[in-house]
Chimera marker file (.cmm) of the C-alpha trace (Angstrom):
<marker_set name="trace">
<marker id="1" x="128.369" y="-75.548" z="147.911" r="1" g="1" b="0" radius="0.5"/>
<marker id="2" x="126.388" y="-78.623" z="149.151" r="1" g="1" b="0" radius="0.5"/>
<marker id="3" x="123.107" y="-79.416" z="147.834" r="1" g="1" b="0" radius="0.5"/>
<marker id="4" x="120.415" y="-82.025" z="148.990" r="1" g="1" b="0" radius="0.5"/>
<marker id="5" x="120.484" y="-84.713" z="146.319" r="1" g="1" b="0" radius="0.5"/>
<marker id="6" x="116.784" y="-85.376" z="146.940" r="1" g="1" b="0" radius="0.5"/>
<marker id="7" x="115.447" y="-81.833" z="146.760" r="1" g="1" b="0" radius="0.5"/>
<marker id="8" x="118.271" y="-79.950" z="145.296" r="1" g="1" b="0" radius="0.5"/>
<marker id="9" x="118.129" y="-77.390" z="148.041" r="1" g="1" b="0" radius="0.5"/>
<marker id="10" x="121.324" y="-75.410" z="149.138" r="1" g="1" b="0" radius="0.5"/>
<marker id="11" x="123.190" y="-76.197" z="152.237" r="1" g="1" b="0" radius="0.5"/>
<marker id="12" x="122.507" y="-74.050" z="155.224" r="1" g="1" b="0" radius="0.5"/>
<marker id="13" x="125.405" y="-71.599" z="154.894" r="1" g="1" b="0" radius="0.5"/>
<marker id="14" x="124.612" y="-71.072" z="151.404" r="1" g="1" b="0" radius="0.5"/>
<marker id="15" x="121.087" y="-70.559" z="152.014" r="1" g="1" b="0" radius="0.5"/>
<marker id="16" x="121.850" y="-68.127" z="154.874" r="1" g="1" b="0" radius="0.5"/>
<marker id="17" x="124.221" y="-66.336" z="152.418" r="1" g="1" b="0" radius="0.5"/>
<marker id="18" x="121.282" y="-65.928" z="150.000" r="1" g="1" b="0" radius="0.5"/>
<marker id="19" x="119.000" y="-64.703" z="152.670" r="1" g="1" b="0" radius="0.5"/>
<marker id="20" x="121.661" y="-62.174" z="153.694" r="1" g="1" b="0" radius="0.5"/>
<marker id="21" x="121.973" y="-60.936" z="149.953" r="1" g="1" b="0" radius="0.5"/>
<marker id="22" x="118.148" y="-60.619" z="149.768" r="1" g="1" b="0" radius="0.5"/>
<marker id="23" x="117.948" y="-58.491" z="152.735" r="1" g="1" b="0" radius="0.5"/>
<marker id="24" x="121.000" y="-56.244" z="151.924" r="1" g="1" b="0" radius="0.5"/>
<marker id="25" x="120.396" y="-52.977" z="149.945" r="1" g="1" b="0" radius="0.5"/>
<marker id="26" x="122.353" y="-52.937" z="146.888" r="1" g="1" b="0" radius="0.5"/>
<marker id="27" x="125.561" y="-54.723" z="146.210" r="1" g="1" b="0" radius="0.5"/>
<marker id="28" x="127.361" y="-57.005" z="148.637" r="1" g="1" b="0" radius="0.5"/>
<marker id="29" x="130.873" y="-57.984" z="148.390" r="1" g="1" b="0" radius="0.5"/>
<marker id="30" x="132.646" y="-61.402" z="149.519" r="1" g="1" b="0" radius="0.5"/>
<marker id="31" x="134.493" y="-59.673" z="152.502" r="1" g="1" b="0" radius="0.5"/>
<marker id="32" x="130.967" y="-58.305" z="153.763" r="1" g="1" b="0" radius="0.5"/>
<marker id="33" x="129.677" y="-61.858" z="153.837" r="1" g="1" b="0" radius="0.5"/>
<marker id="34" x="132.770" y="-63.283" z="155.320" r="1" g="1" b="0" radius="0.5"/>
<marker id="35" x="132.673" y="-60.814" z="158.179" r="1" g="1" b="0" radius="0.5"/>
<marker id="36" x="128.996" y="-61.247" z="158.783" r="1" g="1" b="0" radius="0.5"/>
<marker id="37" x="129.266" y="-65.085" z="158.691" r="1" g="1" b="0" radius="0.5"/>
<marker id="38" x="132.613" y="-65.270" z="160.446" r="1" g="1" b="0" radius="0.5"/>
<marker id="39" x="134.024" y="-67.345" z="157.391" r="1" g="1" b="0" radius="0.5"/>
<marker id="40" x="137.181" y="-67.012" z="155.311" r="1" g="1" b="0" radius="0.5"/>
<marker id="41" x="136.932" y="-64.651" z="152.432" r="1" g="1" b="0" radius="0.5"/>
<marker id="42" x="137.652" y="-67.339" z="149.827" r="1" g="1" b="0" radius="0.5"/>
<marker id="43" x="134.939" y="-69.362" z="151.215" r="1" g="1" b="0" radius="0.5"/>
<marker id="44" x="132.409" y="-66.593" z="150.848" r="1" g="1" b="0" radius="0.5"/>
<marker id="45" x="133.843" y="-65.754" z="147.297" r="1" g="1" b="0" radius="0.5"/>
<marker id="46" x="133.023" y="-69.631" z="146.473" r="1" g="1" b="0" radius="0.5"/>
<marker id="47" x="129.609" y="-69.462" z="147.900" r="1" g="1" b="0" radius="0.5"/>
<marker id="48" x="128.753" y="-66.276" z="145.971" r="1" g="1" b="0" radius="0.5"/>
<marker id="49" x="130.304" y="-67.592" z="142.699" r="1" g="1" b="0" radius="0.5"/>
<marker id="50" x="128.271" y="-70.884" z="143.048" r="1" g="1" b="0" radius="0.5"/>
<marker id="51" x="124.921" y="-68.875" z="143.761" r="1" g="1" b="0" radius="0.5"/>
<marker id="52" x="125.578" y="-66.753" z="140.642" r="1" g="1" b="0" radius="0.5"/>
<marker id="53" x="126.293" y="-69.763" z="138.415" r="1" g="1" b="0" radius="0.5"/>
<marker id="54" x="122.937" y="-71.266" z="139.754" r="1" g="1" b="0" radius="0.5"/>
<marker id="55" x="121.122" y="-67.809" z="138.729" r="1" g="1" b="0" radius="0.5"/>
<marker id="56" x="120.019" y="-67.390" z="142.479" r="1" g="1" b="0" radius="0.5"/>
<marker id="57" x="122.106" y="-64.159" z="142.479" r="1" g="1" b="0" radius="0.5"/>
<marker id="58" x="123.658" y="-61.683" z="139.940" r="1" g="1" b="0" radius="0.5"/>
<marker id="59" x="127.379" y="-61.033" z="139.638" r="1" g="1" b="0" radius="0.5"/>
<marker id="60" x="127.254" y="-57.108" z="139.071" r="1" g="1" b="0" radius="0.5"/>
<marker id="61" x="131.020" y="-56.816" z="138.677" r="1" g="1" b="0" radius="0.5"/>
<marker id="62" x="134.183" y="-58.668" z="139.867" r="1" g="1" b="0" radius="0.5"/>
<marker id="63" x="133.723" y="-59.543" z="143.470" r="1" g="1" b="0" radius="0.5"/>
<marker id="64" x="130.295" y="-57.792" z="143.831" r="1" g="1" b="0" radius="0.5"/>
<marker id="65" x="126.907" y="-59.630" z="143.929" r="1" g="1" b="0" radius="0.5"/>
<marker id="66" x="123.424" y="-58.717" z="144.313" r="1" g="1" b="0" radius="0.5"/>
<marker id="67" x="119.907" y="-60.631" z="144.828" r="1" g="1" b="0" radius="0.5"/>
<marker id="68" x="117.893" y="-57.407" z="143.891" r="1" g="1" b="0" radius="0.5"/>
<marker id="69" x="115.817" y="-58.473" z="140.867" r="1" g="1" b="0" radius="0.5"/>
<marker id="70" x="115.676" y="-55.149" z="139.183" r="1" g="1" b="0" radius="0.5"/>
<marker id="71" x="119.600" y="-54.895" z="139.176" r="1" g="1" b="0" radius="0.5"/>
<marker id="72" x="119.525" y="-58.486" z="137.905" r="1" g="1" b="0" radius="0.5"/>
<marker id="73" x="117.354" y="-57.273" z="135.122" r="1" g="1" b="0" radius="0.5"/>
<marker id="74" x="119.393" y="-54.282" z="134.124" r="1" g="1" b="0" radius="0.5"/>
<marker id="75" x="122.552" y="-56.274" z="134.273" r="1" g="1" b="0" radius="0.5"/>
<marker id="76" x="121.033" y="-58.675" z="131.890" r="1" g="1" b="0" radius="0.5"/>
<marker id="77" x="119.821" y="-55.990" z="129.623" r="1" g="1" b="0" radius="0.5"/>
<marker id="78" x="123.236" y="-54.374" z="129.636" r="1" g="1" b="0" radius="0.5"/>
<marker id="79" x="125.058" y="-57.831" z="128.743" r="1" g="1" b="0" radius="0.5"/>
<marker id="80" x="122.242" y="-58.333" z="125.793" r="1" g="1" b="0" radius="0.5"/>
<marker id="81" x="123.213" y="-54.878" z="124.452" r="1" g="1" b="0" radius="0.5"/>
<marker id="82" x="126.804" y="-55.818" z="124.302" r="1" g="1" b="0" radius="0.5"/>
<marker id="83" x="126.015" y="-58.830" z="122.223" r="1" g="1" b="0" radius="0.5"/>
<marker id="84" x="123.538" y="-57.011" z="119.942" r="1" g="1" b="0" radius="0.5"/>
<marker id="85" x="125.251" y="-55.188" z="117.039" r="1" g="1" b="0" radius="0.5"/>
<marker id="86" x="124.389" y="-51.475" z="116.803" r="1" g="1" b="0" radius="0.5"/>
<link id1="1" id2="2" r="1" g="1" b="0" radius="0.2"/>
<link id1="2" id2="3" r="1" g="1" b="0" radius="0.2"/>
<link id1="3" id2="4" r="1" g="1" b="0" radius="0.2"/>
<link id1="4" id2="5" r="1" g="1" b="0" radius="0.2"/>
<link id1="5" id2="6" r="1" g="1" b="0" radius="0.2"/>
<link id1="6" id2="7" r="1" g="1" b="0" radius="0.2"/>
<link id1="7" id2="8" r="1" g="1" b="0" radius="0.2"/>
<link id1="8" id2="9" r="1" g="1" b="0" radius="0.2"/>
<link id1="9" id2="10" r="1" g="1" b="0" radius="0.2"/>
<link id1="10" id2="11" r="1" g="1" b="0" radius="0.2"/>
<link id1="11" id2="12" r="1" g="1" b="0" radius="0.2"/>
<link id1="12" id2="13" r="1" g="1" b="0" radius="0.2"/>
<link id1="13" id2="14" r="1" g="1" b="0" radius="0.2"/>
<link id1="14" id2="15" r="1" g="1" b="0" radius="0.2"/>
<link id1="15" id2="16" r="1" g="1" b="0" radius="0.2"/>
<link id1="16" id2="17" r="1" g="1" b="0" radius="0.2"/>
<link id1="17" id2="18" r="1" g="1" b="0" radius="0.2"/>
<link id1="18" id2="19" r="1" g="1" b="0" radius="0.2"/>
<link id1="19" id2="20" r="1" g="1" b="0" radius="0.2"/>
<link id1="20" id2="21" r="1" g="1" b="0" radius="0.2"/>
<link id1="21" id2="22" r="1" g="1" b="0" radius="0.2"/>
<link id1="22" id2="23" r="1" g="1" b="0" radius="0.2"/>
<link id1="23" id2="24" r="1" g="1" b="0" radius="0.2"/>
<link id1="24" id2="25" r="1" g="1" b="0" radius="0.2"/>
<link id1="25" id2="26" r="1" g="1" b="0" radius="0.2"/>
<link id1="26" id2="27" r="1" g="1" b="0" radius="0.2"/>
<link id1="27" id2="28" r="1" g="1" b="0" radius="0.2"/>
<link id1="28" id2="29" r="1" g="1" b="0" radius="0.2"/>
<link id1="29" id2="30" r="1" g="1" b="0" radius="0.2"/>
<link id1="30" id2="31" r="1" g="1" b="0" radius="0.2"/>
<link id1="31" id2="32" r="1" g="1" b="0" radius="0.2"/>
<link id1="32" id2="33" r="1" g="1" b="0" radius="0.2"/>
<link id1="33" id2="34" r="1" g="1" b="0" radius="0.2"/>
<link id1="34" id2="35" r="1" g="1" b="0" radius="0.2"/>
<link id1="35" id2="36" r="1" g="1" b="0" radius="0.2"/>
<link id1="36" id2="37" r="1" g="1" b="0" radius="0.2"/>
<link id1="37" id2="38" r="1" g="1" b="0" radius="0.2"/>
<link id1="38" id2="39" r="1" g="1" b="0" radius="0.2"/>
<link id1="39" id2="40" r="1" g="1" b="0" radius="0.2"/>
<link id1="40" id2="41" r="1" g="1" b="0" radius="0.2"/>
<link id1="41" id2="42" r="1" g="1" b="0" radius="0.2"/>
<link id1="42" id2="43" r="1" g="1" b="0" radius="0.2"/>
<link id1="43" id2="44" r="1" g="1" b="0" radius="0.2"/>
<link id1="44" id2="45" r="1" g="1" b="0" radius="0.2"/>
<link id1="45" id2="46" r="1" g="1" b="0" radius="0.2"/>
<link id1="46" id2="47" r="1" g="1" b="0" radius="0.2"/>
<link id1="47" id2="48" r="1" g="1" b="0" radius="0.2"/>
<link id1="48" id2="49" r="1" g="1" b="0" radius="0.2"/>
<link id1="49" id2="50" r="1" g="1" b="0" radius="0.2"/>
<link id1="50" id2="51" r="1" g="1" b="0" radius="0.2"/>
<link id1="51" id2="52" r="1" g="1" b="0" radius="0.2"/>
<link id1="52" id2="53" r="1" g="1" b="0" radius="0.2"/>
<link id1="53" id2="54" r="1" g="1" b="0" radius="0.2"/>
<link id1="54" id2="55" r="1" g="1" b="0" radius="0.2"/>
<link id1="55" id2="56" r="1" g="1" b="0" radius="0.2"/>
<link id1="56" id2="57" r="1" g="1" b="0" radius="0.2"/>
<link id1="57" id2="58" r="1" g="1" b="0" radius="0.2"/>
<link id1="58" id2="59" r="1" g="1" b="0" radius="0.2"/>
<link id1="59" id2="60" r="1" g="1" b="0" radius="0.2"/>
<link id1="60" id2="61" r="1" g="1" b="0" radius="0.2"/>
<link id1="61" id2="62" r="1" g="1" b="0" radius="0.2"/>
<link id1="62" id2="63" r="1" g="1" b="0" radius="0.2"/>
<link id1="63" id2="64" r="1" g="1" b="0" radius="0.2"/>
<link id1="64" id2="65" r="1" g="1" b="0" radius="0.2"/>
<link id1="65" id2="66" r="1" g="1" b="0" radius="0.2"/>
<link id1="66" id2="67" r="1" g="1" b="0" radius="0.2"/>
<link id1="67" id2="68" r="1" g="1" b="0" radius="0.2"/>
<link id1="68" id2="69" r="1" g="1" b="0" radius="0.2"/>
<link id1="69" id2="70" r="1" g="1" b="0" radius="0.2"/>
<link id1="70" id2="71" r="1" g="1" b="0" radius="0.2"/>
<link id1="71" id2="72" r="1" g="1" b="0" radius="0.2"/>
<link id1="72" id2="73" r="1" g="1" b="0" radius="0.2"/>
<link id1="73" id2="74" r="1" g="1" b="0" radius="0.2"/>
<link id1="74" id2="75" r="1" g="1" b="0" radius="0.2"/>
<link id1="75" id2="76" r="1" g="1" b="0" radius="0.2"/>
<link id1="76" id2="77" r="1" g="1" b="0" radius="0.2"/>
<link id1="77" id2="78" r="1" g="1" b="0" radius="0.2"/>
<link id1="78" id2="79" r="1" g="1" b="0" radius="0.2"/>
<link id1="79" id2="80" r="1" g="1" b="0" radius="0.2"/>
<link id1="80" id2="81" r="1" g="1" b="0" radius="0.2"/>
<link id1="81" id2="82" r="1" g="1" b="0" radius="0.2"/>
<link id1="82" id2="83" r="1" g="1" b="0" radius="0.2"/>
<link id1="83" id2="84" r="1" g="1" b="0" radius="0.2"/>
<link id1="84" id2="85" r="1" g="1" b="0" radius="0.2"/>
<link id1="85" id2="86" r="1" g="1" b="0" radius="0.2"/>
</marker_set>
């Protein structure tokens, strides 16, 4: 994913994918992004993975992502519970 060296903004395609996720209800898979933007699935996967690495979206499960803040919050709480001894 390309970013502007001056401002750090994401490339147009990555930004469009982020907008698509923010408008999509619930969870989106790489093949849905690929179909929507007419790009290869592997390219959609790379973009989604990099957006997740930058904490712009959440990886809900393998190959499934969301920009829903409430879903992100719940996923983070689930991860914290796994780290906390009972």
